[in-house]
C-alpha positions as CSV (number, residue, x, y, z in Angstrom):
1,M,-14.0,-23.1,-8.8
2,A,-11.2,-21.7,-7.2
3,A,-9.0,-22.8,-10.2
4,S,-11.1,-21.1,-12.3
5,V,-10.8,-18.0,-10.7
6,R,-7.1,-18.2,-10.1
7,T,-7.0,-19.1,-14.3
8,L,-9.5,-15.8,-15.2
9,A,-7.6,-13.6,-12.3
10,L,-3.8,-14.7,-13.5
11,R,-5.0,-13.6,-17.5
12,A,-6.8,-10.8,-16.2
13,L,-3.5,-9.6,-14.0
14,S,-1.5,-10.5,-17.1
15,D,-3.7,-7.9,-19.4
16,S,-3.1,-5.5,-16.7
17,I,0.6,-5.5,-16.2
18,R,1.4,-5.4,-20.4
19,N,-0.8,-2.2,-20.0
20,I,1.0,-0.6,-16.3
21,H,3.2,1.4,-17.9
22,H,0.8,3.6,-20.0
23,V,0.1,7.0,-18.5
24,S,-3.2,9.2,-18.0
25,R,-3.1,12.9,-18.5
26,C,-2.7,14.7,-15.5
27,R,-5.3,16.4,-13.9
28,I,-4.9,20.0,-12.6
29,K,-7.2,20.8,-9.6
30,H,-8.0,24.2,-8.7
31,L,-6.5,25.9,-5.4
32,C,-10.2,26.3,-4.2
33,C,-10.7,21.8,-4.6
34,R,-8.0,21.8,-2.1
35,A,-9.2,24.3,0.2
36,A,-12.4,22.0,0.7
37,I,-10.8,20.0,2.9
38,T,-9.4,21.3,6.2
39,G,-5.9,20.0,6.8
40,C,-5.2,16.9,9.4
41,R,-4.1,19.0,12.1
42,G,-6.8,21.2,12.1
43,Y,-9.5,18.5,11.5
44,S,-11.0,18.9,15.0
45,D,-15.2,18.3,14.2
46,S,-16.8,17.0,17.1
47,T,-17.4,13.1,15.5
48,E,-19.9,12.7,18.5
49,G,-23.4,11.6,16.4
50,R,-21.8,10.7,13.4
51,S,-22.2,7.1,11.6
52,T,-20.0,5.3,9.2
53,H,-19.7,1.5,8.2
54,F,-18.1,-1.4,9.4
55,G,-18.6,-3.5,6.8
56,F,-22.6,-3.5,5.8
57,Q,-23.5,-2.1,9.6
58,T,-23.9,1.3,10.1
59,V,-21.8,2.4,13.5
60,P,-20.7,5.6,15.5
61,E,-17.8,7.2,14.0
62,E,-16.1,6.9,17.5
63,E,-16.6,3.2,17.1
64,K,-15.2,1.8,13.5
65,A,-11.4,2.4,14.9
66,E,-12.4,0.0,17.8
67,K,-13.6,-2.4,15.7
68,V,-11.0,-2.1,13.3
69,Y,-8.5,-2.5,15.8
70,K,-9.7,-5.7,17.1
71,V,-10.1,-7.2,13.7
72,F,-6.6,-7.1,13.1
73,E,-5.6,-7.7,16.9
74,N,-7.3,-11.1,16.2
75,V,-5.8,-12.2,13.1
76,A,-2.2,-10.8,12.9
77,K,-0.7,-14.2,13.3
78,K,-2.4,-16.0,11.2
79,Y,-2.6,-12.8,8.4
80,D,0.1,-14.0,6.2
81,V,-1.2,-17.4,6.0
82,M,-4.8,-16.1,4.9
83,N,-3.8,-13.7,2.7
84,D,-2.2,-16.6,0.7
85,A,-5.4,-18.9,1.1
86,M,-7.7,-16.2,0.4
87,S,-5.8,-14.6,-3.1
88,L,-4.5,-18.0,-3.8
89,G,-1.3,-16.6,-3.8
90,I,-2.0,-13.4,-6.5
91,H,-1.4,-11.0,-3.8
92,R,1.8,-11.6,-4.0
93,L,2.1,-10.6,-7.8
94,W,-0.3,-7.5,-6.7
95,K,2.6,-6.2,-4.3
96,D,5.6,-7.1,-6.9
97,T,3.7,-4.9,-9.8
98,L,3.2,-2.0,-6.8
99,L,7.3,-2.1,-6.4
100,H,7.9,-2.5,-10.4
101,T,5.0,0.8,-10.9
102,M,7.1,2.7,-8.1
103,N,10.7,1.3,-9.7
104,P,12.2,3.0,-6.0
105,Q,16.1,4.3,-6.9
106,P,18.4,3.5,-3.8
107,G,18.8,5.7,-1.3
108,L,15.1,6.8,-0.7
109,R,13.2,6.8,2.4
110,L,9.8,4.9,2.5
111,L,6.4,5.6,4.7
112,D,4.6,2.0,4.6
113,T,1.1,3.2,6.3
114,A,-0.5,0.6,7.6
115,G,2.1,-2.0,7.1
116,G,1.0,-4.3,9.2
117,T,3.5,-6.8,8.8
118,G,6.3,-5.3,6.4
119,D,5.6,-7.6,3.1
120,I,5.8,-3.8,1.3
121,S,8.6,-2.5,3.3
122,F,10.7,-5.6,2.6
123,R,9.6,-5.8,-0.9
124,F,11.0,-2.2,-1.2
125,L,14.3,-3.3,0.7
126,E,15.0,-5.5,-1.8
127,Y,14.4,-4.1,-4.9
128,T,16.2,-0.9,-3.9
129,R,19.1,-3.3,-3.0
130,S,19.1,-5.2,-6.2
131,M,18.7,-2.1,-7.8
132,Y,22.2,-0.2,-6.6
133,D,23.9,-3.8,-7.3
134,R,23.0,-4.0,-11.0
135,Q,23.9,-0.3,-11.0
136,Q,27.1,-1.4,-9.7
137,R,27.5,-4.3,-12.1
138,L,26.8,-1.7,-15.4
139,R,29.3,0.5,-13.8
140,A,32.0,-1.9,-14.0
141,K,31.2,-3.3,-17.2
142,S,31.3,0.0,-18.8
143,H,35.0,0.3,-17.3
144,Q,36.6,-2.9,-18.1
145,T,39.8,-1.0,-18.8
146,P,39.9,2.3,-16.4
147,S,41.6,5.3,-15.9
148,W,43.2,6.5,-13.3
149,Q,40.4,9.2,-13.0
150,D,38.0,6.2,-12.5
151,I,39.5,4.4,-10.3
152,A,39.9,6.9,-8.0
153,D,36.8,7.7,-8.2
154,H,35.2,4.3,-7.4
155,Y,37.9,4.3,-4.6
156,V,35.9,7.3,-3.1
157,S,32.5,6.0,-3.8
158,D,33.4,2.9,-1.7
159,K,34.7,4.5,1.1
160,A,31.6,6.5,1.0
161,G,29.3,3.5,1.1
162,S,25.8,2.6,-1.1
163,P,23.2,5.0,-0.7
164,Q,20.9,3.7,2.6
165,S,17.6,3.0,1.2
166,R,15.2,3.2,4.7
167,A,11.3,2.2,5.3
168,V,9.5,2.4,8.0
169,V,6.8,0.5,8.7
170,C,3.5,2.4,10.5
171,D,0.7,0.4,11.7
172,I,-1.8,1.5,14.3
173,N,-2.2,-2.6,15.6
174,K,1.1,-3.3,17.8
175,E,0.1,-7.4,17.2
176,M,0.9,-6.6,13.6
177,L,4.1,-4.9,14.0
178,K,4.8,-7.5,16.4
179,V,4.8,-10.5,13.8
180,G,6.1,-8.2,11.1
181,K,8.8,-7.9,13.4
182,Q,9.2,-11.3,14.0
183,R,9.6,-11.9,10.2
184,A,12.1,-9.6,9.8
185,E,14.1,-11.2,11.9
186,K,13.4,-14.5,10.7
187,A,14.7,-13.2,7.5
188,G,17.4,-11.2,8.8
189,I,16.3,-7.9,7.5
190,T,18.6,-5.7,10.2
191,T,19.2,-2.5,8.5
192,G,17.0,0.4,6.9
193,L,13.9,-1.0,8.8
194,S,12.0,1.0,11.6
195,W,8.7,0.0,13.0
196,V,5.9,2.6,14.2
197,V,3.2,2.6,16.3
198,G,1.0,5.2,14.5
199,D,-2.8,6.2,13.3
200,A,-2.9,6.9,9.4
201,E,-5.3,10.0,10.2
202,E,-2.6,11.7,12.3
203,L,0.9,10.2,11.4
204,P,3.9,10.8,14.4
205,F,6.0,12.3,11.9
206,D,6.8,16.3,10.9
207,D,6.0,17.3,7.4
208,D,8.1,16.8,4.3
209,Q,10.1,13.6,5.8
210,F,9.4,11.0,3.2
211,D,9.8,10.0,-0.8
212,I,7.4,7.5,-1.1
213,Y,4.1,7.1,1.2
214,T,2.6,3.7,0.2
215,I,-1.2,2.3,1.7
216,A,-1.6,-1.3,0.8
217,F,-5.0,-2.8,1.7
218,G,-5.5,-0.5,4.8
219,I,-6.9,2.5,3.7
220,R,-10.3,1.2,3.1
221,N,-10.5,0.6,7.0
222,V,-9.5,4.0,7.8
223,T,-12.7,6.1,9.2
224,H,-11.8,9.4,7.8
225,I,-9.9,8.7,4.1
226,E,-9.7,12.3,3.2
227,Q,-8.0,13.2,6.7
228,A,-5.7,10.2,5.9
229,L,-4.7,11.3,2.0
230,Q,-4.3,14.8,4.1
231,E,-1.6,13.5,6.4
232,A,0.3,11.6,3.6
233,L,0.4,14.7,1.4
234,R,1.6,16.4,4.3
235,V,4.8,14.0,5.5
236,L,5.8,13.7,2.0
237,K,8.3,15.8,0.5
238,P,7.5,18.1,-2.6
239,G,8.0,15.6,-5.9
240,G,7.0,12.6,-3.7
241,R,4.7,10.1,-4.3
242,F,1.7,8.5,-3.3
243,M,0.8,5.0,-3.9
244,C,-2.4,2.9,-2.8
245,L,-2.5,-0.6,-3.8
246,E,-6.5,-1.6,-2.9
247,F,-9.2,-3.8,-3.7
248,S,-11.6,-2.0,-5.9
249,K,-14.6,-2.6,-8.6
250,V,-14.6,-5.4,-10.7
251,T,-14.5,-4.2,-14.4
252,N,-15.7,-8.2,-16.1
253,P,-19.1,-8.9,-15.5
254,L,-18.4,-12.9,-15.5
255,L,-15.4,-12.1,-12.8
256,T,-17.7,-10.3,-10.7
257,R,-20.2,-13.2,-10.2
258,L,-17.4,-15.5,-9.5
259,Y,-15.7,-13.0,-7.4
260,D,-18.5,-12.1,-5.2
261,A,-19.3,-16.0,-5.1
262,Y,-16.0,-17.1,-3.9
263,S,-15.8,-13.6,-1.5
264,F,-19.1,-14.5,0.3
265,Q,-19.1,-18.3,0.2
266,M,-15.4,-19.1,0.6
267,I,-13.2,-16.3,2.4
268,P,-15.1,-16.3,5.9
269,V,-14.9,-20.4,5.9
270,L,-11.7,-20.0,5.4
271,G,-11.0,-17.6,8.0
272,E,-13.2,-19.8,10.6
273,V,-11.1,-22.9,9.2
274,I,-7.8,-21.4,9.4
275,A,-7.7,-18.5,11.8
276,G,-10.7,-19.2,14.0
277,D,-12.4,-16.5,13.1
278,W,-15.2,-16.4,10.5
279,K,-16.9,-12.7,11.6
280,S,-13.4,-10.9,10.7
281,Y,-12.8,-12.1,7.5
282,Q,-16.8,-11.5,7.1
283,Y,-15.9,-7.8,7.5
284,L,-12.7,-8.0,5.4
285,V,-15.5,-8.8,2.7
286,E,-17.8,-6.3,3.1
287,S,-15.7,-3.7,3.7
288,I,-14.1,-4.2,0.6
289,R,-17.8,-3.5,-1.1
290,K,-18.2,-0.4,0.6
291,F,-15.0,1.1,-0.5
292,P,-15.2,3.7,-3.3
293,D,-14.7,2.8,-6.8
294,Q,-11.8,3.6,-8.6
295,E,-12.7,6.9,-10.6
296,T,-14.2,8.0,-7.4
297,F,-10.9,7.4,-5.1
298,K,-8.6,8.9,-7.7
299,E,-11.6,12.4,-7.1
300,M,-10.5,11.7,-3.7
301,I,-6.6,12.1,-4.4
302,E,-7.1,15.0,-6.6
303,D,-9.1,16.7,-3.7
304,A,-6.6,16.1,-1.2
305,G,-4.1,18.4,-3.3
306,F,-1.9,15.5,-5.3
307,F,-1.3,16.2,-9.2
308,C,-0.5,13.7,-11.7
309,V,-3.3,11.2,-10.3
310,Q,-4.1,7.8,-12.1
311,Y,-4.9,4.3,-11.5
312,F,-4.0,0.8,-12.8
313,N,-6.4,-2.2,-12.6
314,L,-5.0,-5.2,-11.6
315,T,-6.6,-8.4,-12.3
316,G,-9.9,-7.2,-13.6
317,G,-10.4,-4.7,-11.3
318,I,-10.4,-7.0,-7.9
319,V,-7.4,-4.4,-7.1
320,A,-5.9,-0.4,-8.1
321,I,-3.1,1.0,-7.5
322,H,-3.9,4.6,-7.9
323,S,-0.9,6.8,-7.8
324,G,0.0,10.5,-7.3
325,F,2.5,13.0,-6.7
326,K,2.9,16.2,-4.3
327,L,4.3,19.6,-6.4
């Protein structure tokens, strides 16, 4: 069964990647839409008495964050191993596709919210380094017989050094960040990377600080998604890009049946065998089903104040990339 799911998933992912550069028409909302949601710094409505979902359970809002924290605290050490096991390794392709869609240039600053063990930030730094090296090779190739001015310009640019890309991994869970730091040390990633404990609903950063904001497989765990989107808008620079990689709604009926069977019958079992935790992975499966579909989430991003919002389905809609810009 796992082999058939993987075959279908890889085929759907291939179709998605071929269409990834299709750009949808921007839909600009009226200013009154933005006014409908309060800014996060002024978001002080009492949550007492309100309820929300924790997987398929209904819990008081004030309890959800603590329950989610415990889930990721429990699974932190086995988180990356379980990602490979649950997705049959396909999560690596999804994250690579996110980076290729982003196409970041050297010198940009990334905020990797709910960044956990650092997968997106590691890819971002590697991608921008590779991009810089490629630009340098193309430049050298175009100056096979350089003039004195070319030599002087090259000397000045070398002296100034390459533009430094920077990634900030921000996560509310200290155990996840601890694992991420250990991975970074093991991989020899020592520059351009920092780790910050912070809540996606109230980020510990000033306004207009980042060129790119990413949140990968994290926003469905947030209690107030609208508030997290407002915070993303706040910390991005004008012209900055919001990108979200998240589980979504499957569009193929056959894949839906296989995916549901695999999710509910296999993933909690894998969680018990590999991580010794059935309940946490039962929650993760259920939380995917409670997350808004592609169009609904797109509208939420637009209502938060982002422009040119679009999304791309990967693997038949198992996962979607949503993108928008702060203007």
